[in-house]
DRENPAVO-616117 format. One line per field, with one value per residue (C-alpha): residue in three letters; chain; residue number from 1; x negated, y, z negated. Coordinates in Angstrom, 3 decimals. Each point is the difference from the previous one (the first is absolute). Layout:
REM DRENPAVO-616117
bagu	ALA/... $
pafi	A/... $
koldren	NUM/... $
xx	X/... $
yy	Y/... $
zz	Z/... $
END
This chain:
REM DRENPAVO-616117
bagu	MET/THR/THR/GLN/TYR/LYS/PHE/SER/TYR/ALA/LYS/THR/PHE/LYS/THR/VAL/ILE/VAL/VAL/ILE/CYS/LEU/VAL/THR/LEU/ALA/ILE/PHE/GLY/LYS/ASP/VAL/PHE/GLU/ARG/HIS/PHE/PHE/ASN/THR/ARG/LEU/THR/VAL/ILE/PRO/ASP/VAL/THR/GLY/LEU/ASP/LYS/LYS/GLU/ALA/ILE/LYS/TYR/LEU/LYS/GLU/ALA/GLY/LEU/LYS/VAL/LYS/VAL/ILE/ASN/SER/LYS/THR/GLU/LYS/VAL/PRO/LEU/ASP/THR/VAL/TYR/ASN/GLN/ASP/PRO/ARG/SER/GLY/LYS/GLU/VAL/LYS/VAL/ASN/ARG/VAL/VAL/ARG/ILE/TRP/VAL/ASN/ASN/GLY/GLU/ASP/VAL/LYS/VAL/PRO/ASN/ILE/ILE/GLY/LEU/GLU/LEU/LEU/GLU/ALA/ARG/SER/ARG/LEU/LYS/GLY/LEU/ASN/ILE/GLN/ILE/GLU/THR/ILE/ASP/TYR/TYR/PRO/SER/ASN/GLN/LYS/TYR/ASN/THR/ILE/LEU/GLY/VAL/TYR/PRO/LYS/PRO/GLY/THR/LYS/LEU/GLU/ILE/ASN/GLN/LYS/ILE/SER/ILE/LEU/VAL/SER/SER/GLN/GLN/MET/ILE/ASP/PRO/SER/VAL/MET/PRO/ASN/ILE/THR/GLY/LEU/ASP/LEU/ASN/ASP/ALA/ARG/GLU/THR/LEU/LYS/GLN/ILE/GLY/LEU/GLU/ILE/GLY/SER/VAL/SER/GLN/THR/ASN/ASP/PRO/THR/LEU/PRO/VAL/ASN/THR/ILE/ILE/SER/THR/ASN/PRO/ALA/ALA/GLY/THR/LYS/ILE/GLN/ARG/GLY/GLN/LYS/VAL/SER/VAL/VAL/VAL/ASN/SER/GLY/ALA/SER/VAL/LYS/LYS/ARG/ALA/ARG/SER/ASN/GLU/GLU/ILE/ILE/ASN/ARG/SER/ARG/ASP/ASN/ILE/ASN/GLU/ARG/GLU/ILE/GLU/LYS/THR/ILE/ASP/ASP/THR/ILE/ASN/GLN/ILE/ASP/ASN/ASN/THR/PRO/LYS/THR/PRO/GLN/GLN/ASN/ASP/LYS/GLN/GLN/ASN/ASN/GLY/ASN/THR/PRO/ALA/SER/PRO/PRO/ASN/ASN/SER/ASN/SER/SER/ASN/GLY/THR/SER/ASN/GLU/PRO/ASN/GLY/GLY/GLY/GLY/ASP/ASP/ASP/ASP $
pafi	A/A/A/A/A/A/A/A/A/A/A/A/A/A/A/A/A/A/A/A/A/A/A/A/A/A/A/A/A/A/A/A/A/A/A/A/A/A/A/A/A/A/A/A/A/A/A/A/A/A/A/A/A/A/A/A/A/A/A/A/A/A/A/A/A/A/A/A/A/A/A/A/A/A/A/A/A/A/A/A/A/A/A/A/A/A/A/A/A/A/A/A/A/A/A/A/A/A/A/A/A/A/A/A/A/A/A/A/A/A/A/A/A/A/A/A/A/A/A/A/A/A/A/A/A/A/A/A/A/A/A/A/A/A/A/A/A/A/A/A/A/A/A/A/A/A/A/A/A/A/A/A/A/A/A/A/A/A/A/A/A/A/A/A/A/A/A/A/A/A/A/A/A/A/A/A/A/A/A/A/A/A/A/A/A/A/A/A/A/A/A/A/A/A/A/A/A/A/A/A/A/A/A/A/A/A/A/A/A/A/A/A/A/A/A/A/A/A/A/A/A/A/A/A/A/A/A/A/A/A/A/A/A/A/A/A/A/A/A/A/A/A/A/A/A/A/A/A/A/A/A/A/A/A/A/A/A/A/A/A/A/A/A/A/A/A/A/A/A/A/A/A/A/A/A/A/A/A/A/A/A/A/A/A/A/A/A/A/A/A/A/A/A/A/A/A/A/A/A/A/A/A/A/A/A/A/A/A/A/A/A/A/A/A/A/A/A/A/A/A/A/A/A/A/A/A $
koldren	1/2/3/4/5/6/7/8/9/10/11/12/13/14/15/16/17/18/19/20/21/22/23/24/25/26/27/28/29/30/31/32/33/34/35/36/37/38/39/40/41/42/43/44/45/46/47/48/49/50/51/52/53/54/55/56/57/58/59/60/61/62/63/64/65/66/67/68/69/70/71/72/73/74/75/76/77/78/79/80/81/82/83/84/85/86/87/88/89/90/91/92/93/94/95/96/97/98/99/100/101/102/103/104/105/106/107/108/109/110/111/112/113/114/115/116/117/118/119/120/121/122/123/124/125/126/127/128/129/130/131/132/133/134/135/136/137/138/139/140/141/142/143/144/145/146/147/148/149/150/151/152/153/154/155/156/157/158/159/160/161/162/163/164/165/166/167/168/169/170/171/172/173/174/175/176/177/178/179/180/181/182/183/184/185/186/187/188/189/190/191/192/193/194/195/196/197/198/199/200/201/202/203/204/205/206/207/208/209/210/211/212/213/214/215/216/217/218/219/220/221/222/223/224/225/226/227/228/229/230/231/232/233/234/235/236/237/238/239/240/241/242/243/244/245/246/247/248/249/250/251/252/253/254/255/256/257/258/259/260/261/262/263/264/265/266/267/268/269/270/271/272/273/274/275/276/277/278/279/280/281/282/283/284/285/286/287/288/289/290/291/292/293/294/295/296/297/298/299/300/301/302/303/304/305/306/307/308/309/310/311/312/313/314/315/316/317/318/319/320/321/322/323/324/325/326 $
xx	-195.475/2.088/1.508/-0.784/2.369/-1.169/2.187/1.523/1.016/2.082/2.233/0.015/1.187/2.998/1.259/-0.588/2.464/2.635/0.283/0.864/2.283/1.920/0.221/0.806/3.026/1.031/0.289/1.608/1.677/2.168/0.832/1.333/1.116/3.051/0.234/1.179/1.802/1.431/0.878/1.531/-1.454/2.983/-0.528/2.931/0.806/-0.852/2.370/-1.832/3.274/-1.193/-3.527/-2.459/-0.308/-3.843/0.707/3.187/-2.475/-2.591/2.363/1.755/-3.549/-1.381/3.124/-1.198/2.895/-0.231/1.940/2.233/0.698/3.139/-0.086/3.276/1.214/1.780/0.533/0.120/-3.799/-3.203/-1.977/-2.071/1.920/1.556/3.745/1.053/-1.839/1.417/-0.287/0.708/-2.094/-0.278/0.570/-2.555/-1.165/-3.144/-3.153/-0.494/3.981/0.927/1.556/1.434/-0.248/2.060/-2.162/1.284/-1.828/2.558/1.582/2.958/0.568/2.431/2.238/-2.771/2.108/-0.322/3.110/-0.780/-2.788/-0.554/0.667/-3.419/-1.502/2.234/-0.464/-3.859/0.581/2.348/-2.805/-2.344/2.497/0.545/3.556/2.005/2.792/3.203/2.108/0.367/2.641/0.305/2.584/0.404/-1.560/-1.516/-3.087/-2.463/-0.108/-1.310/-0.314/1.260/3.513/0.160/-1.443/1.688/-0.862/-0.204/-3.884/-1.214/1.782/-1.993/-0.091/0.337/-2.437/0.708/2.659/0.266/1.384/2.042/-0.291/2.268/-1.606/1.351/0.684/0.957/3.248/2.325/3.110/1.660/1.556/2.116/1.511/2.621/-2.454/1.185/0.773/2.311/-0.982/-1.923/0.802/2.474/-3.039/-2.571/1.880/0.257/-3.961/-0.072/2.542/-1.807/-3.514/1.914/2.603/2.804/2.731/2.326/3.429/2.954/-0.288/2.596/0.138/1.330/-1.027/-2.390/-0.901/-3.084/-1.729/-1.597/2.021/-0.823/-1.357/0.942/2.779/0.518/-0.993/1.780/-2.147/-0.781/-3.873/-2.035/2.875/-1.893/0.651/-0.822/-2.066/2.194/2.738/1.804/0.280/3.171/-0.557/1.811/-1.569/0.493/1.737/-0.163/2.534/0.892/-1.631/1.997/-1.129/-0.736/1.990/-2.052/-1.048/1.144/-3.922/-0.160/3.280/-1.583/-2.992/1.540/2.054/-2.913/-1.871/3.127/-0.318/-3.431/0.326/2.992/-1.630/-3.525/2.771/1.502/-3.493/-1.123/3.649/-0.737/-3.715/0.896/2.986/-2.587/-2.302/2.488/1.549/-3.716/-1.032/0.883/2.131/-0.471/2.960/0.744/-0.014/3.023/1.698/0.338/0.238/3.279/1.383/0.036/1.722/-2.849/-0.193/0.507/3.543/1.285/2.534/3.694/0.016/-3.300/-1.294/-3.527/-0.673/-3.521/0.829/3.854/0.977/2.648/-0.479/4.099/0.250/0.188/3.561/-1.740/-2.004/-0.297/0.166/3.399/1.020/-1.479 $
yy	115.003/-0.978/-2.982/-0.874/-1.605/-2.705/0.380/-3.392/-0.463/-2.838/1.985/2.690/-2.712/-1.498/3.732/0.930/-3.424/0.799/3.312/-1.022/-2.274/2.565/2.427/-2.983/-1.305/3.929/0.707/-3.549/-1.230/3.035/-0.795/-3.507/0.914/2.215/-2.474/-2.853/2.444/3.212/-1.861/3.273/-0.828/-0.833/-1.937/-0.977/-3.703/-1.124/-2.197/-3.564/-2.083/-1.803/-0.347/-2.702/-0.846/1.044/2.941/1.305/-0.580/2.116/2.985/0.251/-0.587/2.849/2.396/-0.840/-2.427/-3.591/-2.626/-2.809/-2.817/-2.467/-2.630/-1.403/-1.096/1.788/-0.461/3.841/0.130/-2.154/-2.035/2.339/3.284/2.418/0.470/2.008/2.385/1.537/3.110/0.826/2.037/3.662/0.119/2.511/-1.892/0.111/-1.081/-3.980/-0.706/-3.815/-0.573/-3.362/-1.280/-3.447/-1.999/-3.232/-3.016/-2.333/-1.421/0.853/1.104/-2.611/0.166/-2.004/-2.724/1.465/-1.284/-1.731/2.422/2.593/3.399/1.475/-2.891/0.761/3.855/-1.159/-2.444/2.669/2.545/-2.213/-0.181/3.597/-0.756/2.371/-0.632/2.290/-1.641/-1.807/-1.439/-2.347/-2.627/-1.830/-4.253/-2.224/0.377/1.512/3.874/2.079/-3.164/0.705/-1.727/1.180/1.843/2.446/-1.003/-3.529/-1.202/-0.756/3.102/1.972/3.459/3.445/2.857/1.771/-2.473/-0.604/-3.009/-0.265/-2.490/-1.798/-0.388/-1.789/1.740/-1.512/-2.339/2.279/-1.886/-3.529/-0.831/-2.368/2.671/2.701/3.194/2.908/2.479/1.964/3.982/-0.351/2.181/-2.221/0.105/-1.188/-2.496/-1.555/-0.064/-1.737/-2.939/0.124/-1.289/-3.147/-0.966/1.759/2.560/2.329/-0.878/2.050/3.098/1.804/3.419/1.751/3.157/0.471/3.733/-1.597/-1.540/1.169/-0.240/-3.359/-1.620/-4.001/-0.140/-3.795/-3.142/-3.693/-1.805/1.406/0.915/-3.710/-2.257/-3.007/0.718/-1.319/1.773/1.660/0.436/3.727/2.402/1.860/3.243/2.821/3.258/3.802/1.710/3.533/1.852/3.513/2.361/1.558/3.953/0.357/2.606/2.936/0.613/3.046/0.855/-0.104/2.147/2.902/-0.266/0.332/2.971/1.878/-0.760/1.304/3.096/0.965/-0.905/2.696/2.710/-0.426/0.652/3.050/1.406/-0.259/1.807/2.741/0.602/0.363/2.103/2.478/0.009/1.099/2.592/2.134/-0.388/3.624/-0.267/1.143/2.319/-2.529/-2.882/2.279/0.640/-3.647/-0.949/2.118/-1.203/-3.472/0.812/-0.927/3.735/0.078/0.523/3.594/2.203/-0.551/3.313/-0.301/2.984/0.765/2.007/0.428/2.576/0.900/-1.317/-2.074/-3.042/0.918/1.696/3.692/1.274/3.851/-0.897/2.665/-2.166/-1.021/3.825/0.152 $
zz	-135.578/3.357/1.010/3.693/1.951/2.496/3.831/0.684/3.734/-1.171/-2.469/2.966/2.459/-2.066/-0.873/3.849/0.804/-2.697/1.030/3.834/-1.214/-2.198/2.720/2.695/-2.304/-0.473/3.701/1.305/-3.803/0.093/3.472/-1.032/-2.990/1.380/3.053/-2.433/-2.841/1.605/3.563/1.369/3.989/2.497/3.021/2.736/0.070/3.950/2.040/-0.224/1.495/3.056/-0.893/-0.551/-3.900/-0.444/2.520/-2.583/-3.032/1.612/0.877/-3.481/-2.327/2.402/-0.418/-4.386/-0.318/-1.682/1.575/-1.131/2.885/-0.279/2.182/1.407/3.515/2.721/3.513/1.230/-0.057/0.410/-2.657/-2.161/1.208/-2.536/0.691/-2.998/-2.738/-2.932/-0.631/3.376/2.413/0.064/-3.759/-2.004/-3.033/-2.640/0.912/-1.164/0.167/1.051/3.161/0.273/3.474/1.513/1.964/2.502/-1.278/1.765/-3.447/-1.178/-3.421/-2.037/-3.002/-2.684/-1.958/-3.750/-1.387/-3.534/-0.308/-2.937/1.077/-0.488/2.198/2.487/0.739/-0.060/2.830/2.209/-0.343/1.215/3.012/0.520/-1.166/-1.767/-2.510/0.685/-3.206/-3.123/-1.372/-3.157/-0.317/-3.414/0.335/-1.883/1.915/-2.029/-0.124/2.970/2.611/3.563/0.168/4.080/2.648/2.921/2.896/-0.936/0.042/3.629/1.831/2.264/-1.389/2.481/-0.651/-3.765/-0.454/-3.733/-2.042/-3.215/-2.597/-2.609/-3.403/-2.933/-3.364/-3.273/-0.474/-1.722/0.826/-0.882/3.268/-1.530/-2.325/0.634/-0.756/-2.039/2.525/-1.997/-0.143/3.552/2.900/2.399/2.830/-2.640/-1.197/3.774/0.134/-3.304/0.702/3.472/-1.440/-1.315/2.893/-1.281/1.679/-0.982/1.097/-0.894/-1.983/-1.917/-1.616/-3.576/-1.460/-2.931/-0.723/-2.221/2.861/3.625/2.952/2.044/-3.439/-0.577/-3.005/0.338/1.987/0.719/-0.606/-3.201/-1.006/-1.170/2.418/1.567/3.904/2.886/2.976/2.278/-2.099/0.410/-3.294/-0.203/-1.838/-1.451/0.596/-1.499/2.597/-1.974/-2.280/0.536/-2.121/-2.223/-0.767/-3.385/-2.391/-0.483/-3.817/-1.999/0.118/3.508/0.901/-2.759/2.037/2.932/-0.721/-1.374/3.297/1.831/-2.277/0.797/3.633/-0.201/-2.494/2.930/2.959/-1.949/-0.903/3.554/1.570/-2.337/0.146/3.671/-0.283/-2.332/2.697/2.577/-1.811/-0.964/3.689/1.498/3.321/2.962/1.420/2.644/-2.514/-2.189/3.333/0.371/-3.433/0.018/3.266/-1.171/-3.030/-2.667/-1.404/-3.677/-1.519/-0.100/-1.557/1.196/1.420/2.005/-1.139/-0.291/-3.389/0.654/2.781/-0.497/3.717/0.766/2.196/1.146/3.373/-0.287/1.434/0.327/2.726/2.628/2.965/-0.804/0.306/3.591 $
END
């Protein structure tokens, strides 16, 4: 007995819709996926300086770029006009790169008063005003750790384009300003900075030799460490000028090893010379090379009578030549 299936229009319609959605996702989703995760498309940044704010944003978006607007005051261009951009125009970058534009809104960007704020809070406030920090210096203070002690330029100062600020932040109080710190063993320059933190300065500097310490190291101070001091007081120090380094005598073992190395070097050189001489003696020489060797006096030593035993002739002139009779 066979089973009969009833045709369902509703199920067929749902199946068709699902297939259409999958095909659409496969076609368009691939492009979206590649655009966001494998962005390799490039574009050229247009020049939008001198344009109206809205027009500049339009051109940058048409080029496939994102825009960040920074409002500030300048007298170079009219209101709501772009007077600077970063990156510069003409540069080839990837699509969706953020381009910052500076727009004249007639308002000055001033350094806010962040003194007394905690560093994290101060950073957040500066970021909201598009003000960047150039340097952060720490200074021992009785204030809470990471509290802003000062800012440069001072609060209320008008900033130029891209001008950054420097801030001074409190660190933990490390030194009692009423007691002479122990700076023995510190480098002279480091000692100056340590004393400067509590209002002291180095006065006279004398030198002595101590081979156990590095050069320019503080050996002693006056007043001594732990002595009560007053702000502005000068401290006399004695530093190590550096002793001349004496040549250490070689041990017997070092002398033996050195001699062995010299013997090995001489044996190697002698072996090389002997090998070269054997190669030269084993190589057949042409008549021209033999004549040249004889002329240079490099022939092997021969018997005193200069006779050649192989052919029985003598190298001495023949006194019986016919030419003399003529």
